[in-house]
N, CA, C and O of each residue as an XYZ file, in Angstrom:
592
protein
N      -0.622     15.058     21.691
C      -1.647     15.808     20.997
C      -1.236     16.047     19.553
O      -0.051     16.141     19.234
N      -2.232     16.141     18.696
C      -1.908     16.420     17.303
C      -1.638     17.903     17.087
O      -2.090     18.775     17.829
N      -0.892     18.127     16.053
C      -0.503     19.491     15.687
C      -1.684     20.177     14.986
O      -2.071     19.761     13.894
N      -2.269     21.235     15.606
C      -3.424     21.888     14.991
C      -3.089     22.600     13.683
O      -3.990     22.923     12.909
N      -1.808     22.848     13.429
C      -1.431     23.516     12.183
C      -1.239     22.529     11.033
O      -1.076     22.940      9.884
N      -1.259     21.237     11.335
C      -1.087     20.224     10.287
C      -2.293     20.248      9.348
O      -3.434     20.393      9.788
N      -2.025     20.105      8.063
C      -3.087     20.131      7.053
C      -3.959     18.886      7.186
O      -3.461     17.785      7.419
N      -5.249     19.078      7.035
C      -6.189     17.965      7.052
C      -5.970     17.126      5.797
O      -5.915     17.675      4.696
N      -5.843     15.802      5.938
C      -5.659     14.956      4.752
C      -6.805     15.138      3.766
O      -7.965     15.281      4.155
N      -6.460     15.129      2.494
C      -7.423     15.330      1.414
C      -7.309     14.197      0.394
O      -6.256     13.570      0.281
N      -8.386     13.930     -0.349
C      -8.293     12.959     -1.445
C      -7.240     13.413     -2.458
O      -6.937     14.600     -2.572
N      -6.698     12.451     -3.182
C      -5.690     12.747     -4.216
C      -6.150     12.201     -5.560
O      -6.984     11.297     -5.611
N      -5.614     12.746     -6.650
C      -5.959     12.253     -7.992
C      -5.115     11.040     -8.382
O      -4.072     10.775     -7.786
N      -5.579     10.320     -9.380
C      -4.829      9.167     -9.905
C      -3.420      9.560    -10.351
O      -2.485      8.766    -10.245
N      -3.277     10.766    -10.839
C      -1.976     11.211    -11.346
C      -0.898     11.260    -10.265
O       0.282     11.401    -10.587
N      -1.273     11.147     -9.001
C      -0.310     11.169     -7.898
C       0.356      9.808     -7.678
O       1.247      9.685     -6.838
N      -0.070      8.787     -8.426
C       0.418      7.419     -8.214
C       1.096      6.876     -9.471
O       0.774      7.279    -10.589
N       2.035      5.960     -9.270
C       2.880      5.454    -10.356
C       2.415      4.132    -10.970
O       2.645      3.891    -12.155
N       1.767      3.277    -10.185
C       1.343      1.954    -10.661
C      -0.036      1.665    -10.084
O      -0.408      2.205     -9.041
N      -0.799      0.804    -10.773
C      -2.164      0.509    -10.340
C      -2.453     -0.980    -10.394
O      -1.881     -1.713    -11.200
N      -3.358     -1.415     -9.516
C      -3.836     -2.793     -9.470
C      -5.331     -2.742     -9.191
O      -5.771     -2.074     -8.256
N      -6.105     -3.447    -10.001
C      -7.550     -3.537     -9.755
C      -7.827     -4.659     -8.762
O      -7.236     -5.737     -8.834
N      -8.732     -4.384     -7.844
C      -9.115     -5.344     -6.810
C     -10.638     -5.431     -6.811
O     -11.321     -4.409     -6.752
N     -11.169     -6.644     -6.876
C     -12.605     -6.848     -6.841
C     -13.044     -7.037     -5.394
O     -12.503     -7.881     -4.679
N     -14.019     -6.254     -4.972
C     -14.537     -6.441     -3.622
C     -15.295     -7.766     -3.554
O     -15.737     -8.310     -4.566
N     -15.427     -8.258     -2.334
C     -16.139     -9.511     -2.087
C     -17.310     -9.235     -1.142
O     -17.291     -8.254     -0.397
N     -18.309    -10.083     -1.172
C     -19.461     -9.946     -0.290
C     -19.009     -9.817      1.165
O     -19.533     -8.989      1.910
N     -18.060    -10.618      1.557
C     -17.610    -10.633      2.954
C     -16.839     -9.368      3.353
O     -16.596     -9.161      4.542
N     -16.451     -8.523      2.403
C     -15.733     -7.288      2.731
C     -16.640     -6.259      3.399
O     -16.174     -5.438      4.189
N     -17.947     -6.302      3.082
C     -18.886     -5.347      3.669
C     -19.120     -5.668      5.139
O     -19.124     -6.831      5.542
N     -19.313     -4.621      5.932
C     -19.652     -4.824      7.338
C     -21.143     -4.543      7.539
O     -21.863     -4.316      6.567
N     -21.605     -4.556      8.774
C     -23.031     -4.379      9.051
C     -23.537     -2.995      8.664
O     -24.747     -2.781      8.587
N     -22.626     -2.050      8.417
C     -23.025     -0.701      8.023
C     -23.153     -0.543      6.506
O     -23.484      0.537      6.017
N     -22.886     -1.631      5.759
C     -23.083     -1.614      4.324
C     -21.916     -1.094      3.513
O     -22.081     -0.785      2.333
N     -20.742     -0.987      4.111
C     -19.553     -0.580      3.362
C     -18.386     -1.471      3.770
O     -18.464     -2.216      4.747
N     -17.305     -1.380      3.001
C     -16.127     -2.205      3.275
C     -15.562     -1.840      4.650
O     -15.370     -0.666      4.966
N     -15.305     -2.857      5.447
C     -14.750     -2.649      6.781
C     -13.316     -2.159      6.689
O     -12.577     -2.545      5.784
N     -12.924     -1.306      7.630
C     -11.607     -0.674      7.576
C     -10.445     -1.666      7.534
O      -9.419     -1.372      6.921
N     -10.576     -2.806      8.156
C      -9.469     -3.766      8.160
C      -9.162     -4.265      6.747
O      -8.025     -4.637      6.457
N     -10.159     -4.275      5.874
C      -9.969     -4.740      4.498
C      -9.068     -3.779      3.723
O      -8.296     -4.207      2.864
N      -9.164     -2.490      4.021
C      -8.326     -1.503      3.340
C      -6.840     -1.832      3.545
O      -6.044     -1.733      2.611
N      -6.479     -2.217      4.754
C      -5.086     -2.560      5.043
C      -4.666     -3.820      4.283
O      -3.516     -3.934      3.858
N      -5.578     -4.747      4.115
C      -5.304     -5.934      3.316
C      -5.041     -5.551      1.866
O      -4.161     -6.119      1.219
N      -5.802     -4.589      1.355
C      -5.592     -4.121     -0.020
C      -4.245     -3.428     -0.171
O      -3.596     -3.564     -1.208
N      -3.819     -2.695      0.834
C      -2.486     -2.073      0.794
C      -1.425     -3.159      0.605
O      -0.565     -3.062     -0.270
N      -1.507     -4.193      1.445
C      -0.557     -5.309      1.363
C      -0.612     -5.979     -0.005
O       0.426     -6.277     -0.595
N      -1.803     -6.213     -0.500
C      -1.978     -6.868     -1.796
C      -1.350     -6.043     -2.909
O      -0.624     -6.585     -3.742
N      -1.617     -4.746     -2.937
C      -1.094     -3.884     -3.997
C       0.430     -3.886     -4.009
O       1.042     -4.039     -5.066
N       1.036     -3.718     -2.856
C       2.497     -3.645     -2.773
C       3.139     -4.983     -3.079
O       4.002     -5.069     -3.953
N       2.733     -6.026     -2.376
C       3.401     -7.312     -2.534
C       3.177     -7.938     -3.906
O       4.086     -8.564     -4.450
N       1.984     -7.781     -4.475
C       1.754     -8.298     -5.831
C       2.659     -7.582     -6.828
O       3.215     -8.214     -7.727
N       2.811     -6.268     -6.674
C       3.687     -5.509     -7.572
C       5.125     -6.031     -7.480
O       5.780     -6.250     -8.499
N       5.599     -6.223     -6.266
C       6.979     -6.689     -6.072
C       7.174     -8.105     -6.613
O       8.197     -8.398     -7.231
N       6.206     -8.975     -6.384
C       6.305    -10.357     -6.875
C       6.301    -10.366     -8.402
O       7.131    -11.030     -9.021
N       5.369     -9.629     -9.009
C       5.254     -9.599    -10.467
C       6.484     -9.015    -11.146
O       6.762     -9.342    -12.300
N       7.226     -8.159    -10.452
C       8.433     -7.560    -11.019
C       9.708     -8.292    -10.588
O      10.815     -7.804    -10.813
N       9.546     -9.462     -9.969
C      10.691    -10.300     -9.624
C      11.531     -9.780     -8.471
O      12.682    -10.186     -8.314
N      10.974     -8.895     -7.668
C      11.745     -8.304     -6.569
C      11.439     -8.941     -5.218
O      12.074     -8.599     -4.220
N      10.473     -9.866     -5.169
C      10.103    -10.492     -3.899
C       9.793    -11.958     -4.135
O       8.951    -12.302     -4.965
N      10.475    -12.813     -3.402
C      10.225    -14.254     -3.427
C       9.698    -14.611     -2.040
O      10.475    -14.760     -1.097
N       8.374    -14.747     -1.917
C       7.786    -14.947     -0.593
C       8.104    -16.311      0.010
O       7.986    -16.491      1.222
N       8.507    -17.282     -0.825
C       8.780    -18.615     -0.309
C      10.251    -18.873     -0.044
O      10.587    -19.546      0.930
N      11.138    -18.357     -0.885
C      12.541    -18.707     -0.744
C      13.503    -17.544     -0.648
O      14.710    -17.745     -0.518
N      12.982    -16.321     -0.711
C      13.870    -15.168     -0.661
C      14.543    -15.009      0.688
O      13.963    -15.333      1.724
N      15.767    -14.509      0.670
C      16.508    -14.310      1.927
C      16.093    -13.027      2.633
O      16.299    -12.884      3.838
N      15.506    -12.089      1.883
C      15.092    -10.804      2.443
C      13.574    -10.709      2.418
O      12.939    -11.005      1.405
N      12.997    -10.294      3.546
C      11.549    -10.110      3.640
C      11.262     -8.737      4.248
O      12.099     -8.177      4.956
N      10.085     -8.207      3.970
C       9.688     -6.915      4.518
C       8.737     -7.089      5.683
O       7.744     -7.808      5.581
N       9.042     -6.428      6.795
C       8.165     -6.440      7.965
C       7.520     -5.063      8.106
O       8.206     -4.043      8.034
N       6.221     -5.034      8.305
C       5.506     -3.767      8.485
C       5.784     -3.240      9.895
O       5.578     -3.941     10.885
N       6.256     -1.991      9.966
C       6.538     -1.369     11.263
C       5.654     -0.161     11.540
O       5.634      0.354     12.658
N       4.913      0.299     10.512
C       4.029      1.452     10.683
C       2.971      1.412      9.601
O       3.250      1.031      8.464
N       1.757      1.804      9.951
C       0.686      1.867      8.963
C      -0.340      2.915      9.380
O      -0.497      3.216     10.563
N      -1.039      3.466      8.378
C      -2.023      4.514      8.629
C      -2.932      4.634      7.417
O      -2.515      4.343      6.296
N      -4.190      5.067      7.637
C      -5.132      5.239      6.538
C      -6.080      6.388      6.849
O      -6.525      6.548      7.986
N      -6.386      7.188      5.826
C      -7.412      8.228      5.905
C      -8.531      7.839      4.947
O      -8.277      7.380      3.833
N      -9.770      8.025      5.390
C     -10.948      7.642      4.622
C     -11.696      8.892      4.174
O     -11.916      9.807      4.967
N     -12.087      8.927      2.905
C     -12.773     10.090      2.353
C     -14.171      9.758      1.835
O     -15.037     10.632      1.787
N     -14.393      8.520      1.453
C     -15.690      8.108      0.940
C     -15.822      6.600      1.020
O     -14.810      5.902      1.081
N     -17.030      6.082      1.022
C     -17.220      4.635      1.188
C     -16.903      3.836     -0.073
O     -17.036      4.320     -1.197
N     -16.486      2.618      0.152
C     -16.364      1.601     -0.885
C     -17.235      0.439     -0.416
O     -17.376      0.217      0.787
N     -17.823     -0.307     -1.361
C     -18.725     -1.385     -0.964
C     -18.790     -2.461     -2.036
O     -18.471     -2.208     -3.198
N     -19.200     -3.651     -1.647
C     -19.492     -4.726     -2.577
C     -20.840     -4.436     -3.214
O     -21.741     -3.997     -2.499
N     -21.039     -4.651     -4.500
C     -20.068     -5.072     -5.507
C     -19.437     -3.854     -6.159
O     -20.133     -3.005     -6.715
N     -18.156     -3.777     -6.089
C     -17.442     -2.635     -6.654
C     -16.011     -3.074     -6.948
O     -15.443     -3.899     -6.232
N     -15.442     -2.519     -8.001
C     -14.026     -2.722     -8.275
C     -13.276     -1.511     -7.758
O     -13.705     -0.371     -7.935
N     -12.154     -1.776     -7.119
C     -11.311     -0.733     -6.536
C      -9.967     -0.755     -7.250
O      -9.396     -1.824     -7.469
N      -9.463      0.409     -7.611
C      -8.127      0.519     -8.183
C      -7.189      1.031     -7.092
O      -7.402      2.099     -6.519
N      -6.158      0.253     -6.822
C      -5.166      0.645     -5.822
C      -3.983      1.289     -6.534
O      -3.295      0.637     -7.319
N      -3.748      2.575     -6.261
C      -2.595      3.289     -6.800
C      -1.435      3.158     -5.836
O      -1.633      3.168     -4.621
N      -0.225      3.034     -6.363
C       0.957      2.777     -5.548
C       2.075      3.754     -5.891
O       2.288      4.099     -7.053
N       2.781      4.188     -4.855
C       3.995      4.990     -5.041
C       4.902      4.767     -3.841
O       4.471      4.269     -2.801
N       6.171      5.146     -4.004
C       7.138      5.107     -2.903
C       7.433      6.548     -2.520
O       7.837      7.356     -3.356
N       7.224      6.860     -1.243
C       7.442      8.223     -0.754
C       8.836      8.408     -0.175
O       9.404      9.498     -0.250
N       9.395      7.334      0.408
C      10.722      7.443      1.007
C      11.429      6.107      0.883
O      10.864      5.051      1.167
N      12.665      6.181      0.455
C      13.476      4.981      0.256
C      14.733      5.117      1.092
O      15.569      5.983      0.832
N      14.867      4.263      2.095
C      16.039      4.291      2.960
C      17.001      3.177      2.596
O      16.866      2.559      1.540
N      17.964      2.916      3.453
C      18.928      1.855      3.158
C      18.322      0.472      3.379
O      18.659     -0.472      2.664
N      17.419      0.342      4.376
C      16.773     -0.948      4.613
C      15.253     -0.809      4.764
O      14.575     -1.775      5.113
N      14.726      0.368      4.506
C      13.289      0.571      4.685
C      12.700      1.353      3.516
O      13.407      2.000      2.744
N      11.374      1.265      3.419
C      10.653      1.983      2.371
C       9.274      2.365      2.901
O       8.623      1.589      3.600
N       8.847      3.568      2.555
C       7.491      4.003      2.879
C       6.671      3.955      1.596
O       6.894      4.730      0.666
N       5.720      3.030      1.569
C       4.787      2.891      0.467
C       3.564      3.746      0.755
O       3.112      3.821      1.897
N       3.028      4.391     -0.274
C       1.766      5.101     -0.150
C       0.799      4.521     -1.163
O       1.149      4.298     -2.322
N      -0.431      4.280     -0.708
C      -1.439      3.617     -1.528
C      -2.708      4.455     -1.526
O      -3.185      4.871     -0.471
N      -3.247      4.699     -2.709
C      -4.538      5.376     -2.851
C      -5.550      4.380     -3.379
O      -5.258      3.637     -4.316
N      -6.745      4.353     -2.786
C      -7.803      3.448     -3.218
C      -8.890      4.261     -3.919
O      -9.482      5.174     -3.344
N      -9.130      3.900     -5.175
C     -10.056      4.633     -6.034
C     -11.234      3.747     -6.424
O     -11.035      2.592     -6.802
N     -12.461      4.266     -6.339
C     -13.554      3.535     -6.987
C     -13.247      3.488     -8.486
O     -12.843      4.497     -9.065
N     -13.431      2.340     -9.110
C     -13.125      2.208    -10.537
C     -13.796      3.328    -11.326
O     -14.978      3.619    -11.140
N     -13.015      3.951    -12.213
C     -13.531      5.002    -13.068
C     -13.563      6.383    -12.441
O     -13.946      7.348    -13.103
N     -13.171      6.500    -11.182
C     -13.171      7.809    -10.537
C     -11.737      8.299    -10.340
O     -10.805      7.500    -10.244
N     -11.573      9.618    -10.282
C     -10.236     10.205    -10.226
C      -9.758     10.551     -8.824
O      -8.571     10.820     -8.641
N     -10.636     10.555     -7.830
C     -10.226     10.932     -6.473
C     -10.237      9.725     -5.550
O     -11.103      8.856     -5.656
N      -9.268      9.679     -4.646
C      -9.175      8.567     -3.704
C     -10.374      8.546     -2.755
O     -10.813      9.581     -2.255
N     -10.888      7.337     -2.523
C     -11.892      7.125     -1.475
C     -11.164      6.950     -0.147
O     -11.718      7.207      0.922
N      -9.911      6.508     -0.235
C      -9.055      6.356      0.940
C      -7.608      6.392      0.473
O      -7.299      6.048     -0.667
N      -6.733      6.810      1.368
C      -5.305      6.742      1.057
C      -4.546      6.559      2.362
O      -4.962      7.017      3.426
N      -3.435      5.881      2.240
C      -2.651      5.622      3.443
C      -1.238      5.221      3.096
O      -0.790      5.340      1.956
N      -0.552      4.743      4.115
C       0.831      4.323      3.906
C       1.163      3.175      4.838
O       0.464      2.914      5.817
N       2.239      2.505      4.507
C       2.886      1.628      5.470
C       4.369      1.603      5.190
O       4.818      1.857      4.072
N       5.119      1.292      6.228
C       6.573      1.248      6.151
C       7.009     -0.197      6.324
O       6.639     -0.858      7.294
N       7.793     -0.675      5.383
C       8.445     -1.976      5.480
C       9.892     -1.757      5.888
O      10.570     -0.891      5.335
N      10.360     -2.523      6.836
C      11.796     -2.638      7.095
C      12.180     -4.005      6.550
O      11.595     -5.022      6.922
N      13.162     -4.015      5.673
C      13.594     -5.264      5.069
C      14.653     -5.911      5.944
O      15.628     -5.286      6.361
N      14.414     -7.210      6.206
C      15.256     -7.958      7.143
C      15.673     -9.284      6.531
O      15.072     -9.765      5.571
N      16.712     -9.858      7.109
C      17.126    -11.213      6.770
C      16.038    -12.162      7.278
O      15.615    -12.057      8.430
N      15.591    -13.072      6.443
C      14.505    -13.989      6.811
C      14.833    -14.772      8.084
O      13.960    -14.951      8.934
N      16.059    -15.235      8.229
C      16.411    -16.081      9.369
C      16.656    -15.277     10.643
O      16.112    -15.611     11.696
N      17.456    -14.235     10.563
C      17.842    -13.497     11.780
C      16.841    -12.408     12.164
O      16.809    -11.969     13.314
N      16.027    -11.977     11.208
C      15.077    -10.866     11.395
C      15.785     -9.544     11.721
O      15.202     -8.658     12.346
N      17.024     -9.426     11.300
C      17.796     -8.193     11.466
C      17.765     -7.409     10.157
O      17.805     -8.008      9.082
N      17.695     -6.072     10.230
C      17.666     -5.257      9.014
C      18.866     -5.511      8.113
O      19.988     -5.723      8.574
N      18.592     -5.483      6.808
C      19.634     -5.651      5.796
C      19.431     -4.582      4.728
O      18.318     -4.086      4.551
N      20.494     -4.225      4.017
C      20.328     -3.270      2.907
C      19.367     -3.839      1.860
O      19.320     -5.048      1.631
N      18.612     -2.953      1.240
C      17.701     -3.381      0.180
C      18.495     -4.036     -0.942
O      19.472     -3.457     -1.417
N      18.095     -5.238     -1.377
C      18.770     -5.857     -2.522
C      18.666     -4.941     -3.750
O      17.680     -4.222     -3.913
N      19.677     -4.974     -4.599
C      19.747     -4.086     -5.763
C      18.502     -4.186     -6.645
O      17.978     -3.162     -7.086
N      18.024     -5.398     -6.908
C      16.850     -5.575     -7.771
C      15.609     -4.934     -7.133
O      14.813     -4.296     -7.822
N      15.451     -5.107     -5.828
C      14.325     -4.499     -5.123
C      14.432     -2.976     -5.170
O      13.452     -2.288     -5.453
N      15.614     -2.459     -4.894
C      15.818     -0.997     -4.923
C      15.462     -0.431     -6.301
O      14.834      0.623     -6.399
N      15.859     -1.121     -7.342
C      15.582     -0.661     -8.707
C      14.081     -0.572     -8.957
O      13.608      0.408     -9.533
N      13.329     -1.581     -8.534
C      11.870     -1.578     -8.689
C      11.247     -0.443     -7.894
O      10.339      0.236     -8.373
N      11.740     -0.240     -6.676
C      11.182      0.794     -5.800
C      11.479      2.192     -6.333
O      10.639      3.085     -6.224
N      12.661      2.388     -6.905
C      13.018      3.707     -7.455
C      12.055      4.119     -8.573
O      11.773      5.304     -8.753
N      11.555      3.135     -9.319
C      10.605      3.437    -10.395
C       9.249      3.893     -9.874
O       8.452      4.471    -10.613
N       8.995      3.631     -8.598
C       7.719      4.023     -7.980
C       7.802      5.369     -7.262
O       6.814      5.836     -6.694
N       8.990      5.995     -7.288
C       9.150      7.297     -6.628
C       8.634      8.413     -7.503
O       8.686      9.579     -7.111
């Protein structure tokens, strides 16, 4: 059972996030109810995080020895997003462990200050071949520390 004393999740402002990426919605993102389907939000989380890491030289998806595996994910929805709309994904790191990181992502309608949705996912970084946890590489840790 959930804890009744836990605070109800609330939208957050842009100022709560360290880095941003604009994402253009696509026609196929909308579902039969006329808004972006929930599964797309998780795709945007992945896009925001991995694009940031690739662009900052901290992730080599083709040849890197260390890769991140998602072990936990969650999202709270506060308002609809729909095609055609641009979404700004805000990114921050909430917890940095020896081999894991908790990313938090806020999704904002372009030009608005409050999240339409926000969530998190946890990556455990592992050796590509053995799939066993490894310490975060120094370059990756440095990039992640800037997002705290």
